Structures are given as C-alpha cells and as structure tokens.
C-alpha positions in Angstrom: -1.7 14.7 7.2 -4.8 16.4 8.6 -6.3 17.2 5.2 -6.9 15.3 2.1 -4.5 15.7 -0.8 -6.1 18.3 -3.0 -6.9 17.6 -6.7 -6.1 20.5 -9.0 -6.4 21.0 -12.7 -3.1 21.7 -14.5 -2.7 24.7 -16.8 -2.5 24.2 -20.5 1.3 24.1 -20.6 1.4 21.3 -18.1 -1.3 19.5 -20.0 0.7 19.7 -23.2 3.9 18.6 -21.4 2.4 15.4 -20.0 0.2 14.4 -22.9 -3.2 15.3 -21.3 -5.7 16.3 -23.9 -9.4 17.1 -23.7 -10.3 17.1 -27.3 -12.3 14.1 -28.6 -12.2 12.5 -25.2 -9.5 12.4 -22.5 -6.2 10.8 -23.4 -2.9 10.4 -21.6 -0.3 9.0 -24.0 2.4 8.1 -21.5 2.4 5.2 -19.0 1.4 5.8 -15.3 3.3 4.1 -12.4 1.0 2.9 -9.6 2.3 2.3 -6.0 0.3 0.5 -3.4 1.6 0.4 0.2 -1.5 0.8 2.5 -0.9 -2.2 4.7 1.1 -5.4 4.3 1.6 -5.7 0.5 3.9 -3.7 -1.7 2.4 -3.4 -5.2 3.8 -1.6 -8.2 2.3 -1.5 -11.7 2.6 0.4 -14.9 -0.4 1.1 -17.0 -1.0 3.1 -20.3 -4.4 4.6 -20.2 -6.7 2.9 -22.8 -10.2 4.4 -22.2 -12.3 1.7 -23.8 -10.2 -1.3 -22.6 -8.1 -0.3 -19.5 -6.8 -3.9 -19.0 -5.1 -3.8 -22.4 -2.9 -1.0 -21.2 -1.4 -2.9 -18.3 2.3 -3.1 -19.0 3.7 -4.5 -15.7 2.4 -5.8 -12.4 4.6 -6.9 -9.5 3.7 -7.6 -5.9 5.4 -8.5 -2.7 3.5 -9.8 0.3 4.6 -9.5 3.9 2.7 -12.6 5.1 5.8 -14.4 6.4 7.0 -11.3 8.2 3.8 -10.9 10.2 2.9 -14.6 10.7 4.8 -15.0 14.0 2.7 -12.1 15.4 -0.7 -13.4 14.2 -1.4 -10.1 12.5 0.1 -7.0 10.9 2.7 -5.1 12.9 2.5 -1.5 11.5 6.1 -0.5 12.2 7.5 -3.7 10.7 5.2 -3.2 7.7 6.5 0.3 7.1 10.1 -0.8 7.3 9.5 -3.6 4.8 7.9 -1.2 2.4 11.0 0.9 2.5 13.2 -2.1 1.7 11.0 -3.5 -1.1 9.5 -0.5 -2.9 12.3 0.8 -5.1 13.5 -2.6 -6.2 9.9 -3.4 -7.2 9.7 -0.1 -9.2 12.9 -1.2 -11.0 11.5 -4.6 -11.6 8.2 -3.2 -13.0 10.1 -0.9 -15.4 12.2 -3.8 -16.6 9.0 -5.9 -17.1 7.5 -3.2 -19.2 10.7 -2.5 -21.1 10.7 1.1 -20.1 12.9 3.7 -18.4 11.8 6.0 -15.6 11.9 8.9 -18.1 9.2 7.1 -20.2 6.6 7.6 -17.4 3.9 10.3 -17.8 2.7 10.3 -14.2 2.9 8.6 -10.8 -0.1 7.4 -8.7 0.2 6.3 -5.1 -2.2 5.2 -2.4 -2.8 8.0 0.1 -5.4 6.4 2.3 -7.1 4.8 4.0 -4.6 2.5 5.6 -1.7 2.4 8.1 -0.2 5.9 8.3 3.4 4.7 8.3 2.9 2.4 5.4 1.0 5.0 3.4 3.8 7.6 4.0 6.4 5.3 2.5 4.5 5.0 -0.8 3.4 8.6 -0.9 6.9 10.0 -0.2 8.5 7.7 -2.8 5.8 8.4 -5.4 5.8 12.1 -4.9 9.6 12.3 -4.9 9.8 10.2 -8.1 7.2 12.4 -9.8 9.0 15.5 -8.8 12.4 14.2 -10.0 10.9 13.2 -13.4 8.9 16.4 -13.8 5.6 14.5 -14.2 2.3 15.0 -12.3 1.5 12.9 -9.2 -1.9 11.7 -8.1 -2.9 10.5 -4.6 -5.4 7.6 -4.9 -8.1 6.5 -2.5 -7.4 2.8 -1.8 -11.1 1.8 -2.0 -11.6 3.6 -5.3 -8.7 1.5 -6.5 -10.5 -1.7 -5.4 -13.8 -0.4 -6.9 -12.2 0.1 -10.3 -10.2 -3.1 -10.4 -12.9 -5.0 -12.4 -12.3 -2.4 -15.2 -9.0 -4.2 -15.8 -10.9 -7.2 -17.2 -11.8 -8.0 -20.8 -15.5 -6.9 -20.4 -15.4 -4.0 -17.9 -18.6 -2.7 -16.3 -19.8 0.8 -17.1 -21.6 3.0 -14.6 -24.1 3.2 -13.2 -23.6 0.1 -11.0 -23.5 -1.0 -7.3 -20.2 -2.1 -5.9 -19.7 -4.4 -2.9 -16.2 -3.6 -1.4 -15.3 -6.3 1.1 -11.8 -6.5 2.6 -10.1 -6.9 6.0 -10.9 -3.3 7.0 -14.0 -2.5 5.0 -17.5 -3.7 4.1 -19.1 -1.2 1.9 -22.0 -1.0 -0.6 -21.5 1.9 -2.9 -23.7 3.3 -5.7 -21.5 4.4 -8.6 -23.3 6.8 -10.8 -20.1 7.9 -12.6 -16.4 7.3 -12.0 -15.6 9.5 -9.0 -19.3 10.0 -8.1 -20.0 7.7 -5.2 -22.8 7.3 -2.6 -22.2 5.0 0.3 -25.4 2.9 0.7 -24.1 0.6 3.6 -21.1 0.5 5.8 -19.8 -1.7 8.6 -20.7 -0.8 12.1 -18.0 -2.9 13.7 -16.0 -5.8 12.3 -15.7 -5.9 8.5 -16.3 -9.2 6.7 -12.6 -9.8 6.2 -11.8 -8.9 9.8 -14.5 -11.3 11.0 -12.9 -14.1 8.9 -9.5 -13.4 10.3 -10.6 -13.1 14.0 -12.8 -16.2 13.8 -10.0 -18.2 12.2 -7.6 -17.1 15.0 -10.0 -18.1 17.8 -10.3 -21.5 16.2 -6.5 -21.9 16.1 -6.0 -21.5 12.4 -2.7 -20.1 11.1 -2.2 -16.6 9.8 -3.5 -15.3 7.5 -6.7 -16.7 9.0 -9.3 -15.7 6.4 -8.1 -17.8 3.5 -7.3 -20.7 5.8 -10.9 -20.7 7.2 -12.4 -20.5 3.7 -10.3 -23.5 2.6 -11.4 -25.4 5.7 -15.0 -24.6 5.0 -14.9 -26.4 1.7 -14.7 -29.6 3.6 -17.5 -28.8 6.1 -21.0 -30.2 6.2 -23.8 -27.9 5.1 -26.3 -27.4 7.9 -24.2 -28.9 10.7 -24.0 -25.4 12.3 -26.2 -22.5 11.4 -25.5 -19.0 12.6 -27.5 -15.9 12.3 -27.4 -13.6 9.3 -26.7 -10.3 11.1 -29.0 -7.3 10.5 -30.9 -9.0 7.7 -34.1 -9.1 9.8 -34.5 -5.3 9.6 -34.4 -2.7 6.8 -31.1 -1.1 5.8 -27.8 -1.9 4.1 -25.3 -1.6 7.0 -23.2 -4.6 8.2 -22.3 -5.9 11.6 -20.3 -9.1 12.0 -19.0 -8.9 15.6 -22.0 -10.8 17.0 -21.5 -13.5 14.5 -18.0 -13.9 15.6 -19.2 -14.3 19.2 -21.7 -17.0 18.1 -18.9 -19.0 16.5 -16.7 -18.6 19.6 -19.4 -20.0 21.9 -20.1 -22.8 19.4 -16.4 -23.7 19.3 -16.0 -23.5 23.1 -19.0 -25.8 23.7 -18.0 -28.4 21.1 -15.7 -31.3 21.2 -13.2 -29.1 19.2 -12.4 -32.0 16.9 -11.3 -31.6 13.3 -14.7 -32.4 11.7 -16.4 -29.9 14.1 -13.8 -27.3 13.1 -14.6 -27.7 9.4 -18.4 -27.7 10.1 -18.2 -24.5 12.1 -16.1 -22.9 9.4 -18.7 -23.9 6.8 -21.5 -22.5 8.9 -19.6 -19.3 9.5 -18.7 -18.8 5.8 -22.3 -19.5 4.7 -23.6 -16.9 7.2 -21.2 -14.2 5.9 -22.0 -15.0 2.2 -25.7 -15.1 2.7 -25.6 -11.8 4.6 -23.6 -10.1 1.8 -25.9 -11.6 -0.8 -29.1 -10.3 0.9 -27.7 -6.8 1.2 -26.5 -6.8 -2.4 -30.0 -7.7 -3.6 -31.5 -4.9 -1.5 -28.9 -2.4 -2.8 -29.7 -3.3 -6.4 -33.4 -2.9 -5.8 -33.0 0.4 -4.0 -30.9 1.9 -6.9 -32.7 0.3 -9.8 -29.5 -0.9 -11.3 -28.7 -4.4 -12.7 -24.9 -4.4 -12.5 -23.0 -5.5 -9.4 -19.2 -5.1 -9.0 -17.5 -7.2 -6.3 -14.0 -6.2 -5.2 -11.6 -6.4 -2.2 -9.8 -9.3 -0.6 -13.0 -11.1 0.4 -14.0 -10.9 -3.2 -11.6 -13.8 -3.9 -13.8 -16.1 -1.7 -15.0 -19.0 -3.9 -18.4 -19.4 -2.2 -19.1 -15.7 -2.4 -18.3 -15.5 -6.1 -20.3 -18.6 -6.9 -23.4 -17.5 -4.9 -23.4 -14.0 -6.3 -23.0 -15.2 -9.9 -25.9 -17.7 -9.4 -28.1 -15.1 -7.8 -27.4 -12.8 -10.8 -28.5 -15.4 -13.2 -31.7 -16.0 -11.2 -32.6 -12.4 -10.5 -31.4 -10.8 -13.8 -28.5 -8.8 -12.7 -24.9 -9.1 -13.9 -21.9 -9.6 -11.6 -18.4 -8.4 -12.3 -15.3 -9.7 -10.5 -11.7 -8.8 -10.8 -9.3 -11.7 -11.3 -8.0 -13.1 -8.0 -4.7 -11.3 -8.3 -6.5 -8.0 -8.3 -8.9 -8.7 -5.4 -6.1 -8.3 -2.9 -4.1 -5.1 -2.6 -2.1 -4.4 -5.8 -0.5 -1.7 -7.8 -2.5 -2.2 -11.0 -5.7 -0.9 -9.4 -3.8 2.2 -8.2 -2.2 2.8 -11.6 -5.7 2.6 -13.2 -7.4 4.9 -10.7 -4.5 7.4 -11.1 -4.4 7.2 -14.9 -8.2 8.0 -15.1 -7.8 11.1 -13.0 -4.6 12.2 -14.6 -6.2 11.8 -18.0 -8.9 14.3 -16.8 -6.3 16.8 -15.8 -6.2 16.2 -12.0 -3.0 16.1 -10.0 -1.5 16.9 -6.6 0.5 19.8 -5.2 4.1 19.2 -4.1 3.3 18.4 -0.4 3.1 14.8 0.8 -0.2 14.1 2.5 -1.9 10.9 3.5 -5.2 10.0 5.2 -5.4 6.9 7.4 -9.2 7.5 7.4 -10.8 8.9 4.2 -14.4 8.9 3.2 -15.0 7.7 -0.3 -17.7 10.2 -0.8 -15.3 13.1 -0.4 -13.6 12.4 -3.7 -14.2 14.8 -6.6 -15.7 13.5 -9.9 -13.1 12.0 -12.2 -14.3 14.1 -15.2 
C-alpha cells in the first residue's frame, strides 16, 4: 500500500485474449465491470467501451448509499463503512450482471477504485475486484477516484473532448485541473484546508442541520434572502487558483452565534454561505480558463450537483463564451459508472495491473500515466 498500483502493457497474446486491439483505434469488445468503494457508497456498473459515445455503452448501474448507517454519528465511520462494503458489494455485482443480462464470464475486464479514499473501504473493492479478475482470467485496472469523477461527463450524450479545464469539487477535494489529453493532467489549483463539500457539511453541522449536511444546507439556502448575509469570497483578492474555505466556515459560525438563531436567520445564513462558495468557485474557474486559453469547463464531483453552482456556471459560460459540461446528478456523487468508464479507457489502450492488491489513500492525480 506504499506504492501506486503499476500500469503495464500486456503482451500480444493477452491483448488477443481480452479483445484489446490497436489497429484503426483502440477497441475493447467485452464489457468492463466497475467497482467504487472509496468512502460511504458502494457502486457497481458494467460498461462496454464505445469510443465516440461512452454513455451508449453503459449496460448497468447500481448504487448503495450508507447515509442511514452513518447518520447517528454525524459523519462517516471508516470501520463501519468498510464492513458495509463487504456486505453489499457482491450482491450488487450480481444485481448489475442481471440488469445487463450478462454472466460473469461475459466480462472482459474489472476496474476498481484504488484511491484516494478510506484505506479500509478501498481495500474491500480492490480485493474483490482483483480476485474476480483473477478468477475470470481477465485484466484488472486500478482507477484513480478523481479521474473517474473527471471523466463522468463523458457518459452524457454530448461528451467534452480535450483540451478542457475540470473543476472537481467534492467532500474531500476542490481541484482545478487542466486536461490536455485523457490521462495527461496538470493541477492548476488545490484546496489548502477544507474542500468545498467539507465546508458545506461542517457548516451545516454547526447550524444544527441533519446529516448529510451539505445537501440539507443547499436545500435550506433556496429559501434564504439574497444579501441578508454576505460573507467573504476566500482568496479571490489575490492571484492564484488555490482554494481555502476554513475561514469562511468560521465567519458563518460567528454570524450564527451572534444571531437570534431563528429559522429565517438560518435560511439567510445558508443562502449567504452558499453564494460565497459558488462565487468563489466561479471566479477561480474564469481565471483557470483564461490562464489555459481553453473554452470548455467540466464540472464534476458531489458538489457539482448543487443547483446554484450549475446555474451560475452555465450562465457565466453563456456570457463569457465558454461551454460548461455537467454529468447527470446520479453521476456527480460516487458511482461505479465513472470507474467502469475510466477503467475501460485504459484497458482499451492495453494498460492493466499486476496480481498484487495495492491501494493509495492519498494519490496525486498528476502521477497517472497517459491513457494512450
């Protein structure tokens, strides 16, 4: 677990056996099983690689959320998450196969999330995925969780083509990434403390909202009054593309503590907080597009489901002349489809893992090799 899972190119016999071809463009003619288990959601999907329209190849997609399991604790308990993945993963694999009308022997490869994430949860998916691939005699591919999120918009009807800038915003990450090619990434901005999703969850908790706090706060903000509370837009008064939301969280805490703590005040503070987050992300996205000279912006990750963020970025794109790409809401949060897609792309280009099971709770996106 100290090193990244290595990508290797199979020999010609293995390529023939698993339907990987390099003539006239990469093709993998058997479906790929994708497994996601990095945190508190168990996702399984089956996808047949269709180069020009990846979404058309999605054959099955099933997801189990552990929200109820962790609700009493106000957050994810890693040990409980790992145990629940053990209970749910194989039944979900069987359900996905049934949904796709396939047998396990019909699979051409297995992709699983190897990091970043909770080490125990990652090991469940990695061990099951690697064992399944070994038993079937098919190649396995360890997927970077954030690459999965980054590629999720490719599952839609009009997928973006590189180069583009990607905003990856979730509970653990706030990243701006330049994507020159699939697998060729340059991190433009990263979070220095709390990620956007983490700030949502922590702010909701300090205001007494139920778990999961982020969606609850966003729903509450829809009823708030614009301008009743205005908070700072962190790190937008200086050059750079990094993020920092811990100070914003403190501002909200102080505003809440010195207020009447009534229901209307709660909704107004939620509105002011959400607007601060969205404005900050928008300002940084505009800077990233200008810095890279690109006119395509991909938004992915759990916070990518936020209605205000989607609306503001779409409106800014129409005004400024850049195009925004969003995955459907079901593919913003953790899911197996994005892992199946990322794995299928790399398997189609002849990459696969060795027989060892390795995961990386921390894994820099820039360390990935090019897909082709």
